[in-house]
C-alpha positions, 0 to 999 in steps of 0.5 A: 517489495513488501519489506521495503514498504513495511519498513517505510510505513512503520518508520513513518509512524515512528514504530519499532519492529516490536510494536508491529510484531505485537499488533500482528500477534507474531514474534519480532523475528517473524516481522523482521523477516517480512521487512528483510524479505526472508519471509512473506506475510500471508494474505490475511496478514497483508490485509491487516497491515494494509488496514492498519496503515490505511493503504491498499494491498496493491501499495503494500505489494508494490503493484502501485505507488498509490497508497489510498485504497479505492474506497477512499478515492470515491469520496473525492469525486463530487459525492457521486456514486461509483461502482467498483469497476468504475473506481478501478478504471479511474485508478488505471487512468491515473496510473496512465497519466502518471506514466505519461508524466514520467516519460515526459520528464525523462525526455526533458 
C-alpha cells in the first residue's frame, strides 16, 4: 500500500522518482523499490515522507484514507484545545461516519 500512496503523492506534485530519491538521500533504484513494493522504507524514512507530503504516516501506510495529520485537524475545531487522546477519538468517529456512509451507499 505504501508504494501506491508514494506514487500517487509524487505524481500529484509532478515529481520524478529521481527527485524523491535525492530528497531522501537514497538511490533512484531504492526509491523505485519503495513504489513497486519490492522494498519498504524504514520508520525514519516513512516519517520524512509523511512530513514532506504533509500527510499522516497512517495515510502513507494505508491504515486510513485521511490524509491530514491529527495536529492539523485540531485547528478546525473552533480554536479549542484538544488532547492527543481527544483528537484520536475525533478521528475514529470520523472514520466510523465514513464507513456508515459507504455502507448506506452500497445498499442504495
